[in-house]
Structures are given as C-alpha cells and as structure tokens.
N, CA, C and O of each residue as an XYZ file, in Angstrom:
348
protein
N     -74.457     -2.496    -71.749
C     -73.191     -3.102    -71.385
C     -72.015     -2.170    -71.721
O     -71.069     -2.040    -70.944
N     -72.098     -1.533    -72.885
C     -71.008     -0.625    -73.275
C     -70.942      0.598    -72.367
O     -69.860      1.132    -72.122
N     -72.080      1.038    -71.873
C     -72.068      2.164    -70.932
C     -71.351      1.784    -69.638
O     -70.644      2.600    -69.047
N     -71.539      0.549    -69.209
C     -70.852      0.094    -67.998
C     -69.350     -0.008    -68.241
O     -68.561      0.325    -67.357
N     -68.943     -0.460    -69.421
C     -67.510     -0.499    -69.769
C     -66.962      0.930    -69.829
O     -65.831      1.182    -69.414
N     -67.763      1.859    -70.344
C     -67.336      3.266    -70.364
C     -67.108      3.785    -68.947
O     -66.182      4.561    -68.710
N     -67.959      3.356    -67.999
C     -67.741      3.721    -66.595
C     -66.394      3.192    -66.101
O     -65.695      3.861    -65.340
N     -66.042      1.989    -66.543
C     -64.753      1.407    -66.149
C     -63.610      2.274    -66.652
O     -62.656      2.537    -65.919
N     -63.703      2.719    -67.903
C     -62.652      3.571    -68.455
C     -62.623      4.940    -67.773
O     -61.550      5.503    -67.559
N     -63.788      5.474    -67.433
C     -63.844      6.755    -66.717
C     -63.201      6.626    -65.345
O     -62.455      7.506    -64.914
N     -63.491      5.532    -64.665
C     -62.856      5.287    -63.364
C     -61.335      5.160    -63.525
O     -60.571      5.733    -62.748
N     -60.910      4.406    -64.536
C     -59.478      4.246    -64.779
C     -58.788      5.558    -65.085
O     -57.661      5.792    -64.652
N     -59.464      6.409    -65.830
C     -58.872      7.724    -66.143
C     -58.640      8.523    -64.864
O     -57.578      9.121    -64.689
N     -59.630      8.535    -63.969
C     -59.466      9.318    -62.739
C     -58.443      8.688    -61.801
O     -57.768      9.401    -61.059
N     -58.320      7.369    -61.824
C     -57.390      6.686    -60.914
C     -55.963      6.638    -61.456
O     -55.007      6.815    -60.700
N     -55.813      6.397    -62.772
C     -54.484      6.152    -63.340
C     -54.019      7.209    -64.335
O     -52.834      7.265    -64.665
N     -54.934      8.047    -64.817
C     -54.553      9.079    -65.773
C     -55.032      8.760    -67.187
O     -55.243      7.601    -67.543
N     -55.193      9.797    -67.967
C     -55.687      9.685    -69.338
C     -54.706      8.906    -70.203
O     -53.515      9.217    -70.228
N     -55.191      7.914    -70.899
C     -54.418      7.088    -71.830
C     -53.224      6.384    -71.177
O     -52.246      6.063    -71.852
N     -53.305      6.146    -69.872
C     -52.202      5.454    -69.199
C     -51.978      4.065    -69.772
O     -50.864      3.542    -69.728
N     -53.036      3.466    -70.312
C     -52.958      2.092    -70.818
C     -52.141      1.982    -72.099
O     -51.811      0.874    -72.521
N     -51.810      3.102    -72.725
C     -51.072      3.044    -73.993
C     -49.600      3.398    -73.803
O     -48.962      3.943    -74.704
N     -49.075      3.087    -72.637
C     -47.695      3.454    -72.318
C     -46.827      2.236    -72.011
O     -46.210      2.152    -70.949
N     -46.788      1.298    -72.948
C     -45.909      0.127    -72.824
C     -46.118     -0.644    -71.526
O     -45.201     -0.788    -70.717
N     -47.327     -1.131    -71.344
C     -47.678     -1.909    -70.163
C     -47.448     -3.394    -70.437
O     -47.567     -3.843    -71.577
N     -47.125     -4.142    -69.408
C     -46.960     -5.589    -69.539
C     -48.330     -6.235    -69.733
O     -49.278     -5.917    -69.015
N     -48.431     -7.135    -70.698
C     -49.706     -7.756    -71.032
C     -50.298     -8.518    -69.846
O     -51.517     -8.535    -69.676
N     -49.468     -9.139    -69.038
C     -49.989     -9.908    -67.907
C     -50.619     -9.024    -66.840
O     -51.437     -9.500    -66.052
N     -50.256     -7.758    -66.801
C     -50.898     -6.846    -65.853
C     -52.386     -6.712    -66.189
O     -53.238     -6.730    -65.301
N     -52.684     -6.577    -67.485
C     -54.083     -6.500    -67.910
C     -54.808     -7.822    -67.674
O     -55.929     -7.847    -67.166
N     -54.158     -8.909    -68.047
C     -54.786    -10.224    -67.925
C     -55.040    -10.558    -66.459
O     -56.114    -11.050    -66.111
N     -54.058    -10.293    -65.599
C     -54.219    -10.576    -64.171
C     -55.351     -9.740    -63.561
O     -56.153    -10.251    -62.780
N     -55.411     -8.460    -63.919
C     -56.476     -7.600    -63.389
C     -57.837     -8.090    -63.865
O     -58.791     -8.140    -63.089
N     -57.925     -8.450    -65.141
C     -59.179     -8.986    -65.661
C     -59.581    -10.262    -64.961
O     -60.755    -10.467    -64.654
N     -58.608    -11.122    -64.706
C     -58.886    -12.373    -63.996
C     -59.385    -12.108    -62.576
O     -60.290    -12.791    -62.097
N     -58.803    -11.128    -61.910
C     -59.259    -10.809    -60.546
C     -60.729    -10.380    -60.557
O     -61.503    -10.788    -59.691
N     -61.110     -9.557    -61.537
C     -62.508     -9.114    -61.607
C     -63.428    -10.265    -61.985
O     -64.533    -10.374    -61.452
N     -62.988    -11.123    -62.896
C     -63.785    -12.307    -63.253
C     -63.986    -13.180    -62.021
O     -65.094    -13.656    -61.775
N     -62.937    -13.393    -61.252
C     -63.028    -14.241    -60.059
C     -63.910    -13.608    -58.991
O     -64.640    -14.315    -58.297
N     -63.852    -12.290    -58.849
C     -64.747    -11.617    -57.898
C     -66.195    -11.871    -58.292
O     -67.041    -12.135    -57.437
N     -66.476    -11.789    -59.583
C     -67.835    -12.037    -60.066
C     -68.249    -13.489    -59.817
O     -69.361    -13.751    -59.359
N     -67.359    -14.422    -60.119
C     -67.697    -15.845    -60.016
C     -67.837    -16.344    -58.585
O     -68.576    -17.294    -58.328
N     -67.138    -15.715    -57.660
C     -67.137    -16.226    -56.285
C     -68.058    -15.464    -55.343
O     -68.030    -15.706    -54.137
N     -68.865    -14.556    -55.857
C     -69.860    -13.860    -55.042
C     -69.258    -13.247    -53.779
O     -69.757    -13.469    -52.676
N     -68.201    -12.488    -53.943
C     -67.571    -11.847    -52.784
C     -68.547    -10.878    -52.112
O     -69.617    -10.593    -52.650
N     -68.174    -10.378    -50.943
C     -69.066     -9.574    -50.108
C     -69.727     -8.412    -50.840
O     -70.904     -8.132    -50.613
N     -68.990     -7.734    -51.710
C     -69.566     -6.564    -52.365
C     -70.467     -6.929    -53.542
O     -71.041     -6.041    -54.172
N     -70.599     -8.201    -53.844
C     -71.467     -8.627    -54.930
C     -70.830     -8.412    -56.291
O     -69.621     -8.571    -56.457
N     -71.651     -8.051    -57.254
C     -71.180     -7.916    -58.626
C     -70.498     -6.578    -58.902
O     -69.874     -6.395    -59.947
N     -70.621     -5.655    -57.965
C     -70.098     -4.303    -58.166
C     -68.800     -4.131    -57.396
O     -68.722     -4.440    -56.207
N     -67.787     -3.636    -58.086
C     -66.476     -3.355    -57.505
C     -66.580     -2.166    -56.550
O     -67.556     -1.416    -56.593
N     -65.587     -1.997    -55.698
C     -65.562     -0.854    -54.778
C     -65.593      0.483    -55.527
O     -65.957      1.507    -54.949
N     -65.214      0.477    -56.803
C     -65.246      1.689    -57.631
C     -66.659      2.039    -58.072
O     -66.896      3.129    -58.593
N     -67.610      1.112    -57.865
C     -68.978      1.329    -58.302
C     -69.260      0.776    -59.688
O     -70.346      0.974    -60.232
N     -68.286      0.084    -60.258
C     -68.399     -0.460    -61.612
C     -68.549     -1.983    -61.514
O     -67.951     -2.625    -60.651
N     -69.350     -2.538    -62.405
C     -69.563     -3.985    -62.441
C     -68.247     -4.701    -62.738
O     -67.469     -4.259    -63.584
N     -68.007     -5.801    -62.041
C     -66.762     -6.548    -62.222
C     -66.565     -7.015    -63.668
O     -65.442     -7.000    -64.172
N     -67.638     -7.427    -64.334
C     -67.492     -7.891    -65.712
C     -67.148     -6.744    -66.660
O     -66.466     -6.964    -67.661
N     -67.603     -5.532    -66.369
C     -67.216     -4.366    -67.175
C     -65.733     -4.072    -66.992
O     -65.049     -3.698    -67.944
N     -65.242     -4.240    -65.783
C     -63.815     -4.027    -65.525
C     -62.981     -5.106    -66.203
O     -61.892     -4.828    -66.705
N     -63.485     -6.331    -66.220
C     -62.794     -7.406    -66.933
C     -62.739     -7.074    -68.429
O     -61.694     -7.222    -69.061
N     -63.852     -6.631    -68.983
C     -63.904     -6.277    -70.409
C     -62.948     -5.125    -70.718
O     -62.258     -5.146    -71.737
N     -62.906     -4.130    -69.848
C     -62.014     -2.994    -70.068
C     -60.554     -3.449    -70.091
O     -59.766     -2.976    -70.910
N     -60.201     -4.357    -69.201
C     -58.828     -4.870    -69.196
C     -58.508     -5.618    -70.485
O     -57.409     -5.476    -71.022
N     -59.448     -6.407    -70.986
C     -59.232     -7.116    -72.251
C     -59.076     -6.122    -73.399
O     -58.220     -6.302    -74.265
N     -59.896     -5.081    -73.408
C     -59.810     -4.076    -74.470
C     -58.492     -3.310    -74.422
O     -57.902     -3.017    -75.462
N     -58.034     -2.987    -73.224
C     -56.755     -2.283    -73.110
C     -55.600     -3.164    -73.572
O     -54.680     -2.681    -74.231
N     -55.639     -4.442    -73.236
C     -54.599     -5.368    -73.695
C     -54.617     -5.456    -75.214
O     -53.566     -5.388    -75.852
N     -55.788     -5.603    -75.792
C     -55.893     -5.706    -77.243
C     -55.435     -4.424    -77.929
O     -54.745     -4.480    -78.947
N     -55.811     -3.272    -77.382
C     -55.374     -1.992    -77.948
C     -53.855     -1.889    -77.939
O     -53.246     -1.483    -78.928
N     -53.252     -2.257    -76.819
C     -51.790     -2.183    -76.718
C     -51.110     -3.142    -77.679
O     -50.067     -2.818    -78.246
N     -51.691     -4.318    -77.868
C     -51.135     -5.284    -78.818
C     -51.231     -4.735    -80.238
O     -50.257     -4.770    -80.988
N     -52.406     -4.228    -80.603
C     -52.629     -3.745    -81.964
C     -51.821     -2.488    -82.302
O     -51.502     -2.247    -83.466
N     -51.494     -1.693    -81.288
C     -50.713     -0.473    -81.530
C     -49.224     -0.677    -81.280
O     -48.437      0.261    -81.413
N     -48.831     -1.905    -80.917
C     -47.418     -2.191    -80.683
C     -46.870     -1.599    -79.400
O     -45.662     -1.404    -79.269
N     -47.755     -1.309    -78.451
C     -47.330     -0.694    -77.186
C     -47.326     -1.673    -76.028
O     -47.287     -1.264    -74.868
N     -47.364     -2.959    -76.331
C     -47.434     -3.969    -75.273
C     -46.041     -4.487    -74.942
O     -45.188     -4.598    -75.822
N     -45.820     -4.796    -73.694
C     -44.630     -5.513    -73.275
C     -45.081     -6.950    -73.076
O     -45.847     -7.247    -72.159
N     -44.605     -7.838    -73.936
C     -45.052     -9.234    -73.906
C     -44.253     -9.999    -72.861
O     -43.135    -10.446    -73.117
N     -44.839    -10.140    -71.691
C     -44.165    -10.848    -70.599
C     -44.815    -12.203    -70.320
O     -44.749    -12.721    -69.205
N     -45.450    -12.771    -71.368
C     -45.991    -14.124    -71.221
C     -44.841    -15.111    -71.052
O     -43.717    -14.850    -71.480
N     -45.135    -16.235    -70.431
C     -44.136    -17.265    -70.191
C     -43.679    -17.839    -71.533
O     -44.475    -18.435    -72.258
N     -42.416    -17.662    -71.857
C     -41.864    -18.099    -73.147
C     -41.751    -19.610    -73.264
O     -41.580    -20.124    -74.369
N     -41.843    -20.334    -72.162
C     -41.767    -21.797    -72.179
C     -42.891    -22.370    -73.025
O     -42.723    -23.410    -73.663
N     -44.053    -21.688    -73.032
C     -45.211    -22.212    -73.748
C     -45.290    -21.716    -75.191
O     -46.266    -22.004    -75.885
N     -44.301    -20.992    -75.646
C     -44.292    -20.439    -77.007
C     -43.620    -21.427    -77.941
O     -42.493    -21.203    -78.383
N     -44.304    -22.513    -78.242
C     -43.716    -23.559    -79.094
C     -44.598    -23.834    -80.259
O     -44.276    -24.683    -81.090
C-alpha cells in the first residue's frame, strides 16, 4: 500500500513540482482532491480503481490526506474551512 502511495507522490512531483505541497496551500484543495478520488473509487467509474495517472484512486486519496496533515503540522496550511462551523 505504501508503495502505491509513493507512486502517487512521484506522479505529483512530475505534474506539480518537488515539494509543491509545502507552499501554503488551502486545506480544502487537498480535501476536495481526496474526496474526488474516493468518489471515483466508490462509484466504479469507467477507468476502474486506477486513475488516468496509473495510480490507484485510494493511494491518491491517502496522498492528499498526508499532504494536508504535513501542511497543518508544519504551519504551511491556509485554513479555508467554513468558519460558520467553528463553534
């Protein structure tokens, strides 16, 4: 499973650049991307469990969660969650 997540990070590096995820990204960008991959997996879309990048959708979901957590823990996250629910 970790090797598949590593493939997700390798794909992200070639598509977006090395360490792009640690540059003050909005947290919902990670969450939304992870949700899209989770939904692709759950709804059995045409390409099946594998994304067009050749990586399993659940590995891409995991990578998005890890990038969000890394950004939170390093203080590099832009918290754009809906403040109405922060009570």
